[in-house]
N, C-alpha and C positions, 0 to 999 in steps of 0.2 A: 566518587560521584559528587557532582555539584548540582545544587538545586535551589529553587526559590519557591516559596509557598504561593498559593493562589489567592482568590478573592476574600478568603476569610481574614486575610491581613490587609485588605484594601487594594484598590486598583486605581492608579493614576493613568491619564492618557496624554499622549503627545502625538499630534498628527494622526490620531486614531490608532496609534500603536499602544496596546495594553502592556504596561510595564509593571511587573510584579516586584515588590520590594525585596531586597536581598535578604537571604536567611542570615540571622545573626551567627549561625554555626558555620555555614559554608561561605558566606560573603560573596555570593555570585549574583549577577543580574541576568535574568533570562527573560526574553520577550515572546509573546504570542500576539500576532497581528489581529486586531479587532476593528471591524467596521460596522456601521449601523445595521447593514443587511446580514452580518455574520459575526455576532458578538461571541466572545469567549464564554463557554459554559462555566457555570459556577463550580466551586470546590476543586480547583485544579492546582496541581503542583507541577512545575516544569523545571527543566534543568538539563545538564549534560552528563553523559557517561563516556567512557572510552572503550572501544573494542580492543581485542587482544593485540592488534597491530598498532595501537595508539591513535587510531582515527576517532575524532570526537563526534558524538552523535547527540542530537537533541531529542529529548523525550518529553512527554506530558502524560500525566495520569490523573484520573478523576475519582474521587472518593465514592464508595458504594452508597447508594441511597438506602432508605429503610426497606426491610425485606430483602436483603442482599441475596443474590443468586450465584455470586462468583464474579469473575473478571473476564471481559472480552478484550483480547489484544487485537488491535486493528493494524493491518499491514497494507500500506497503500501501493498504488501502481507507479509506474515510471513517470517522473515529472510531477508527482503530486507532493503535497505537504500536509502536515497535521491540520492546518487551518481549514483545508477543504472538507474535512470530515466533522466539523463542529455539529452539524445537523445530525449526523449519524451518532455522535456521542450522546446528544440529547435523546435520541430514539432509544439507544441502548440503556441509558440510565433510567428512562421512564419504565423500562422493563425490569428494573431491579439490579442491573449489572454495574459494577465498577468498570472503568475503561482505561486502557493504557495504549500508548502509541509511540513510535519513533519516526523520525525522518531518516530514510536510508542515507548512507554515505553518498555524497555527490549531489544531494538535492535537499530542498527545504532549507533549514538553517543548520544542518549538519555540515561537517567539513567537506569542502569541495576537493576533488582529486587532481585537478589541473589548474594551471595559472589562469586559463579562461574559465570562469565559474559557470558559464552557460553550457559548456560541453558536457553532455551526458556520457560519463566514462566509468568503467569498472574493469579491473584486470581479469576478474573471474567472478562468476556467481557464488563461488565459495566465500568471497568477501562479504556478500550479503548474508550468507549463513552465519558468519562471524558476528554480524550486526545483531541477528536474532539471538544468538547465544548470550551476547553481552547484555542485551535488553532483558532477557528472561532472568539471568542471574543477578543483575544489578538493580533492576526496577521491579519486575513482576513478583518474583519469589519473596524478596524482603518486604515489600510494601503493599501488595495487592492480595485481596482475599481469594482463596481457592473456592471451587474448582476453576481451572483456567480453560477458556475457549479461545478460538481464533477466528477472525473474519478477515479474509485476504482478497485483494482485488488485483486482477491482471498480472503484472510482473510480481507483485507480492504473492500471488497464488503460486507462480512458478518457483519462487524461493521457498515457500512453505512445503511444496511437494518435494523439493530436494531435502529439506530438513526431515520430513517424515520418512522419506525413503532411506535416509541415513540412520534411522533407528531412534531418533529422539521422540520421546513420548510426553512432552510437556503439556500438551493440550488434549483435553478429554474428547472434544468434538471440534471439527473445523468446517467452516462454511467458506466457500470461494465464489466470488462473482467474476465471471468472464476470465478464468485463469488463462495465463499465456502458455498454453500447452503446445500450440502451433500458431502460425500466422496464415492468413487466407491465401488462396490461390497458389501461385508458384513462387511466392516470396522467399520461401526457405528451400527452394530446389537446389540441386547440386551445382548448377552453373553460378548462381548468386553466392552460395556458400563458398565456393572455390575462389571466386573473385575477392570476396571480403577477407578470406583467410590469406590470400596472396598479398593483398594490400597491407594487412597487419604485419606479415613477415617482412615486407619491404620497409617497415618503419613508419607506417602511416596510421598506426593505431589511435593516435590522439587527434587525428583529423576528423571533421564531420563526415558522415556518409555522403556519397555523391548527391548533390542537390540540397543537402542540409545546411542550416544556418543557425545563428544565435537567436532567432526570433522565438519568443517565449511560447512554449506549448500551452494552449488553452486561451490565447488572447486574440485569436483570429475572429473573423465575422461569424455570427451564429449560423447563417445560411449554409447549408450543406456540411456542417460540422459532423464528424463521425461518432461523437461520444454521447450526445443526449438530444432528445427532441423537446426538452424543457427550456424555453428561452430565459425564464426567470433564474433558474439555478445556474445556467450557463453564464449569465451576466453576473451573478453573484460571485462565481468562482473567478471570472476574469477580473472583477473588481478587487479581489484579494491581491492579485498580482500587480494590478495597477497601483495599489496602495504601497506594496513592498515588492518591487521586481526582483529583489535578491532571493525571494523564495522560489523562483521558477528556474527552469532550464530550457535549453533549445533542443536541437535535433540530436539524435544519438551519434556517437563516434564510431569509427571503424572497430575500435577495441570492444566497446559495449556490444555492438551488433554481432561480432564474432563470438563473444561469450554467450550471448543469448542463443545464437544458432547452435552452439555446442550443447546447451541445456535442452533445447527443443529436440535435438537429435537423440539425446538420451531418453526423452519421454516416449519416443517411438518404439522402443524395445517392448515387445509384448509382455515381458515379465516385469516391467517397471511398476505398473499400477498394482500388480498382485502382491508386491512386497510391502505395500503400505497397509497397515493393520488398524489404524485409528479410524473411527467413523467419520466419513467425509460426505458433504453435500455440495455438489458442483452446480451452480446456477448460471446458465448461459443466456445470451440474448439472441433472438432470432434474426435481428437486423444488424448484427455485429460485423463491421468491416475492418476492425482492428486486430482481433484474434479470430481463430477458426472455431466456430461453434461445432462443426462436424467433428473436429479433433477432440473437443471436450466430451462429446457424446461417446465417441469411441473409447476414450480413456476411461470414462466412468463405467462403461460396460465391463471392463476387466478388473475393476476394483473389487476386493473381497468384502469390504464393509462400507460401501459407498453407494450413493444414489445421485441422480441429477434431475434438473428441471430446466426447461427452455421457456423463457418468458416471451411470448409472441408479441412482436411489435417493438420491443425494447432495443435500444442501441447499446453500445459498449458499456457505458458507465451506469449500471443499473441503479445504484444508490443515488445518482444525480439526475435520475429520470423523472418523468411526470408521475404524479401520484398513482395513476391507474396501473403503472408498472411496479412502482415501489411497494404498493400494498400487497402485490403477489409475492414479492421477495420476503416481506416481513411475515406473511402468513407461513411461508415455508420455514423461515428462520425460527419462528415461535414454536412450530411443531417439532423442530429438530434440536434446539438448544433451550434449556437442558433436555427436554424431550424424554422419551422412553426408548429403550433399545429397539432398533429397527430390524435387527437380525438375530 
């Protein structure tokens, strides 16, 4: 593992990029992008680790404040990066938690999988599970105070469901916002799944999906965007990518889409949620057009130790939403983590 210490060692800036001095032990330089609207939270250590297949992953962890309650591990959605969650890091640390995060392979400043770095690609969602395992064993367990909790968004939620279903019990409680259990409408219907699978078998797995391009996700106009009704937070997140476009990715590839469809199809088995035994809180958005809120509710109904909440009026990215929606999320989070047993 290679890492560099955070602001306790000082912070220099160049073009608004926060550069943390290299550790005298590891001798590595790792950067987190800092802009005036989104500064790097204090007490950070960032660096790189390697998954079991050798893929390099960027991580960041924040020391626990006074009155520590444990560590919340944040798992982002597709196309997101650590920097997008600096506000969430502050919110969690204000509650007494240490925080740890990674960039998934293929996004943020983790290693990209294809020669075109803007193509969102993964061979299988099992590779994301390997990212989680490397993160837990190399960052969380050695350097973060227990107990461990997880907060996962969208694709990150889908990955964590796979991890939990596989029997891993690293996290005492897990909160998910708009988990990618299914997509809305007929997006994942048999005809589209068959087409995508056929295109992958034909050797087109590294191509963008039909109609997709390298335009960075999250940099389009605010009007009619599907993720948030908050223009200030939307502009802030777009500014991060404007400052450093290498953090972003474009449209999914055929390969990523086929892998996502296979994961979603697995979630549809009626026995899938009942095999998950850790306490889960699924928080959905009533105005979500990115993932299926109905599928989240149905999945939650079959959980043995889970519950769910739908935030009326919110769009997909609940943590990036207007405060009137975010306050509902944090009220539910505070009641659940650490919380008392619900069942």
